[in-house]
Each structure stands twice: as structure tokens, then as C-alpha cells.
N, C-alpha and C positions, 0 to 999 in steps of 0.2 A: 353249673347251670341250674341243677335242681335246687341248690341252696338259694340262688337268686329268685327262683320261682316262688319258693316258700315265703321270701320277704315281700315279693310283689303282691301276694295275697293278703298281706296285713293292711288294715286300715291305718290312717294317720294316728289315731288314738292308740292303737295297739303298738305301733312303732315307738311312740313316745314312752309308753309304759315299759316296753322291753329295754329301751335305751337307758331309762332311769334305773331299772333293776341291775342292768349290766354295769353301769358306771358306779353305782353304789358299792357293788362287790369289788370293782376295780380299785376304788379309792380306799376301801377297807383293807384290801390286800397290800396296796402301796404302803400304808401306814404300818402294817405288820412287818413287811419285809425290810423296811429301812433299818429296823433294829437288827435283823439278822445280818445285814451287810456291815453294820457298824459295831459288831460284837468286839472285835479286836481293839478298835479305837476307844470304846467305852471302858474296856478292861484296863487299858493303858492309863487313861485319865484317872480312874478311881483306884489304881494300883492293886488290881486283883486278877484272878485267873479268868480265862475265857468261859470256863464252865460255870463260874459264879454269875456272869452276865447272862448266860443261857438260862439261868433261873427266871429271867424276865419272860422268856418264851414259855417256860413251864407255867408261870402264873397266868399269862394270857390264855393259854389253853385250858387251864383249870377253871377259870371264871367264865369261859364262853358258854357252858351249859346254863349257868344262872341267867346270863343275858338272853339266851334262847327262850327260856321260860318267861322271863319278865316281859320282853318285847313281843314274844309270840302270843301270850295271853292278852296283852293290850291290843294287838292287831286283830285277834279273833273277836274281841269285844267292841273296839272302837273304830276298826277299819284299818286296812293295810297302808293306805297312803299317808295319813297323818303320823302314824307310828314310824314309818320309814323316814320321814323328814326329821323327827326327833332323834332317831337313831343315828343318822348321818351327822347331824349337828353335834351329837354327844361324842362320837369317836374323833371328830375333828378338833374339838376343844381340848380333849384329853391329850391328843397327839401334840398339840401346841404346848401344853404344860410340860410335856416330857423334855422339851428343848431347854427348859429352865431348871431341871432337877439338880439340886445342890449336892446330892449324894446318891450312891447306888441304892440305898434303902428307899429313898423317895422315888427313884425311878422304878424300882420294883413295885411299889404301891400303885404308881400311876399305870404301869402295864397291867396290873390286876384289874383296875377300873377300865382300861382299854379293852380287856377281855370281855367285860360285861357288854360293852357297846358292839364289839365285833361279833359276839355270839348271837346278837339279835338280827343283824342285817341279812344274813343268808336266808333264813326261813321266811322272814317277812317279804323280802324281795322276790324269792322264788314263788311264794303263794300269789303275790300280786301279778307276776308275769304269767304263770301258767293258768290262772283263773281268767285271764284276759285274752290269751293267745288261742288260736284254733287248735284242734286236736292234730290235724295234718301237719307234719313237719316238726312235731314236738321234740323228737330226738335231736334234730338239727339245732333248734333253739336252745335245748338243754346244753349241747356241747359248746355253743357260743357263750351262753350265760356263764357257765362254769369257768370259761377261760378268761372272764374278767379277773379272776384270781391270778392267772398267768400274766395278763397285761399289767396288773398291779406290780408283779415282781419285775417285769421289764422296766417299768417306770422307776422303780426303786433302784434297780441295777444301773440304769442310765443316769439317774440323779447322783448316785454314789460315784460313778466313773467320772462325771463331768465336774461336779461341784465340791466333792470332798476335799481334794487338793487343788482345785481350780484348773483352768485350761487356758491355752493361748489361741486366739483367733485373729487372723490377719495382722499379726504383730502385736495385738493387744492382749495383755495377760489379765485374765479374770481370776481374782484371788479365791482360794478355797474357803468354804464356810464351815467345814468340820461337821461332826455328827449333830451338834446342837442346831446349827443352821439348817441342816436337812430336816430335822424334826419340825422346826418352825415353818419351813417351806411347805411341808406336807399337810399343814392345816388348811390348805386351799380347798379341799373337798367340801367344806362347809358351803361354798358357793352353789353346789349342786342342789341344795334345798330350794333355791329360787326357781330352778328349772322344774323340779317336782311340783312346786306350788302352782306354777303357771301352765304346765303342759300335761301333767299326768292326772288321769281320772281314777276314781275308786274302782276296785274290783267289782265287776258286774255280779259275780257269784256271791260275794259278801253282801252287796246291796240287796240281792234277791233274798238271801237268808234273813237279813234285817227286816225286810218287808213281810216275810212269812211270820216272823216272830211277833211283829206288831199286829198281825191279823188274827193271831190265835186267841181263843178265849182261855180263861184260867184253867178250865177242865181239860181242854185240848192240849194246853201247854204241859200239864202234868203227864198226860199220856205220851206226848212226843218226847218229853224229857226222859221218860222211862225207856222209850225206844232208842234214843240217842245213847243212853247209858249202856244198853245192851249191845249196841253196835261198837261202842268204844271198848267194852270188855272183850268182845270178839276180836278187836284189833290188837289187843295187848301182846299176843304171841308174835304177831308180825312186827310190832314196835320193838320188842326185845331182839328179834332177828336183825332189824335195821341197826340197832345199837352195835351189835357184834360186827355187822358188815362195815359200818362206819369206823369202827375201831381199826379194822384192817385197812380201810381206805386212808385213814389219817396216818397210820404207820407208814403206808406206802408213800404218801406225799411228803410229810414232814421228815420221815426217815431218809429221804433222798435229797431234801432241799435245805433243811435248817442248818446243818453243820457244813454243808458243801462250800459256801464262801469262806468259812474259817479254814477248812481243809485246803482250799486253793491258796489261801494267804499264808498259812503257817507251815503246812507240809510241803506243798508244791512251790512255795516261795514266789508266788506271782504278785505283781504290783496291783494296787487298787484299780487302776485303769483296765488292766487285763481281767481282773476278777469281775469288774463291772461289765465288761464287754461279753465275757462268757455268760454272765447272768442274763444279759439282753438276748443273746443267741438261744440259750435254752428256754427262755420265756417264749420266744417265737416258735420254737419247737413244741412247746406246751400247747399253744393256741392251735397250731396245725393238728396236733394229735387229738385235742378235744373236739374240734370240728369234724375231723375225719371219722372218728369212732362214734361220735354222736349221730352223724349221718348214717353210718353203717348199722347203728342200733335200730334204725327205722326198717331196715331190711332183715337183719339177723335176729332182732330182739335184744332187749337190754342185757340179759344174762350172758349171751354168747359174746357180745362186744366187750364186756368187762373181762371175761375169762381170757380171751385172745390177747387183749392189751396187757394184762398182768403177766402172762406167761412169756410174752415176747420181750419183757424187760430183762429177763435173766441172761440171754446171750450178749447183752450190751455191757455187762459188768466189767470185762477186761479193759475196755476203753474208758469207761466211766470212772473206775476206781484205781486202775493200774496204768493209765496212760503216762508216758514218759515225757510229754511236752505239753505246752499250752494248747497246741492244735489238737492232739489226740484226746486230751481231757475235754476240750470244748466239744468235739464231735461226740464223745461219749455222753456228755451232759445233755446235749441236744436230743440224741436218740433216746436216752433214758426218760427225759421229761415228755417226749412225744408219747411214749407208752404209758407213763404214769398219768398224765393228764388226759390221754386217750380213754383210759378206764374211768377217770373222774368226769369226763364229759357226759357220761350217761346218768350221773348221780342226781342232778336237779329234777329231771323228768321222772326217774325211777322212784324217788322218795315221795314226790307229790302225787304220783299215780297210785301209790300204795296207801295213801293217807286219806281218811274220811274228812269231809268238808268242815265239821265243827272244830277240828283241831289242825286244819291244814297249814296254818301259819305257825303252830306250836310244835306238832309232832315231828315233821321232817327236820326242822331246825334243832330241836332238842336231841333227836337221834344223832344228827350230824355232830353236835357239840359234845354230847356225852362220849362219842367216839374219841373226840379230841381230848376230853378229860382223862379217859383211861390211858391214852398214849402221851399225856402231857409231860411225862418224865423223859420221853424219848430223846429229845435234843440234848438235854443235860447229861443223860446217861451216855450217849454216844461220845460227847466231848470228854467226859471223865475217863471212859475206857480208853479213848484214843490218847489222852494225855498220859495215862499210866503205862500203856503198852507201847506208845510211840508208833502204833500201826493203824493209821486212819484208813488205808485201803481195805484192810480186812474187816474193820467195823462196818464200812459202807457196803461191802460185798455181802456179808452175812445178813445184813438188814434186808437187802433186796431179795435174796433167795428165800428167806423165811417168810417175809411178808407177802411176796408175790404168790407163793404157793398157797398160803393161808387164804388170801383174797380170792383166788380162783376157786378154791374148794368151797368157800362160803357162798360165792355167787351161784355155783352149781346147785346148792341146796335151796335157794330161794325160788319164788314163783315168778312167772313172767306177768307183766302188767302193761305191756305196750298198748297205747290207745285207750287207756281207761278214761271214761268220761268225767269231766269236772262239773259237778252240780252243787247246788246249794243244799241238797238233802243231807 
């Protein structure tokens, strides 16, 4: 009920803005996770190892910070709304091109370009949303916004389960479209651009900042520029802390997600339909966790919500990594992602609250994606170690223990920022 009350307080314009940011992140996530589910199929077609295909995940992660800077700077200068539209169109076109990749090398290059586009969406969308939404209920909106990522994984898992090998409905068999068809199908997010164009307004905070800049005299502008520089230099230690925090967060999510479908397919020997079904279920668990802990962060504060969610992931390891059936593995995966995305649900609000207005579309997204860059080797390293040792469960278990404890420790070191005002200053 409190969540519904938060939404009822929104104006129609605020709802459209939040929905656009949410769907943009959802579609971005869908395009990312399709490759994760198709690793084994791609490796088979190109006659290579799973770990070689996981190099595509590494390249996507590695180029995301570049995209965060590129699109973030453009959004801080030209506005959140037009840059968000360009960003969505970019990753949709690149995803379409992946479906026609003639070799693994070309696919890897395209996934690097996809990383540029993916890196820009989160920071621009979050800035647009939180500069438009009211302060009250920000934790709830943060949890829901971040779970666009989980919804994207659900759509990817569902598409993989239904369309990879095909399905039969009412006696009619729908043929499979393989991994290439899935990539072509996932170019549909480009249609979201028309919705943004028709329904979404520019950030009022950015518009106010633009108005202030136009009213300044040359002398005043120099003084204010100096003041902005001073504030940004004072923000540098916080920014470096956010990079460390996001490194732990990225290791927490990608370390528990990226190789898990491959683990289910190669180690647990589950069929694509079962793998896809488990992916859908733990995606639903992710959404529930993000909303729950996002709402709790309004009462507990951002830090406490992160710490509790991170530490509660450790007791789930026996089911998540060592389950002996599809049912126990599925239950473990749902509980694990409930905790992982529970912690993540706090991130959009926390990063934007800690960032000053002049770089609010750049700094959070850059910190977010630099964390991804530092941990971009994670999926490939996990796959390599698992291939050489033959022990996927141990790799997954040690990842969770190390990363959960690190994340909880870093969160305790940070400062609380719940309710920070969003202004154009």
C-alpha cells in the first residue's frame, strides 16, 4: 500500500518519465542477457570454448565506462531526454547487427560497441528520473527502477526458453529461431524512442540549470565556474568511494548471474527450457528483492539496507551452488537474486543523491560503469577456472562469500544521503 501511495502522488508527466527510464534500462538489460543465455550455442556454432564467448561479456563491461562518459557529458550539456533517445536507438541497432555477425571476432567487436551504448543508458535515465520525481518515496522508486535490469533478464530468459528451440501450442509447432533470431528480435526496443518523443518531458532541474546559465553575465559565469570547480574537487573523494562501491556491486551481480545459465546447462545438464524457466523465476525474485529493500531503505537508510541484503546472500549458497536438482537450484537462484538485487535496489537513489547537479548524468553512471570495467574479467575468469577445475559450485560459492563481505564492509564506510535534495545548483 505505501508503494501504491507513492505512485498516486506522481503527476502524469512524472509517471511517463519514470516509465521511460525504467523501460530503457529493461530493454538494455534484455539485450545484454540474451548473449549470456546463448553462450553455449554461440560457442558451438563458432567451434570454440564457452570462456572465449564470455569474452564478449568482458568487452561489453570494459567499454561501458566510455559510454557513461560520452552519453553522460552529452546529457549534462544538451539535456537528458534527447540523449536518452539517441542512446536507446544506438543499442537497439547494434543488437540487431549482432544477429548477422559472420564470425566470433565480429561479434566481439559489436559487443564492445554495445558496451558503449549500454554504459550511457543507466546514468542518463537515472538523472532524468530522480530530477523529475519527488523526494518522498525515492527509495521505492530506486528499487523499482533498478529492477528494470531484472525484468530485462526475465524477458531474455523467457525468449530463450520459448524461441530458441521453438515450442508447441494447441498442437501447432512454432519453430526455433536460434541465437541469431533472438538477437534480431531484441532490436524492438528502438520503438521506445517514439514513446520518449511523445510523452516524456525534459528534466526540470536541467532546464532550471540551463536558464541560470543563460542569465549569467560573463563575470558572474567565471565566478560560478570557479565555485562549481571547487565543489567538484570536493566531490572527488566521494566519487572514488563510489567507484570502489560499484566494483563490489558489479562483482555481486555479475558474479552470481553471468555464468549461472552456463553452469545450469553444462554442469547441471539442464535443458534450454528449464534453464530459461529458472532464469524467469530468479528474475522475478530479483524484482521482489529490489522493491522490498528499496522500500526498506526509506526507513532504515541506504547503508543499512545494502549491508543486510549482502550478508543474507551467504546462507543461500548451499541451495544456489550445490543444489542436486532443478527445483533446489531454482529455489537457490531465486533467493540469491532476491538478496543481490535487494542490495542493488538502493543504488540508483544512493548514487544520484551523492552526486552534484553539474555532473549528475555523468558521475553516477561513470562510477557505475567503472565498477563494471574493474570487474569486467569476472565472467570469463569464472568460466576459465570452472573449465579447468571442473568445479562450478566452488567457483560460485567463493565468489558470493568474498564479494558479499566486501560489499557490506564498503557500505558501512560510506555516508548516509537519504532524502538529499535535487537542485540545479
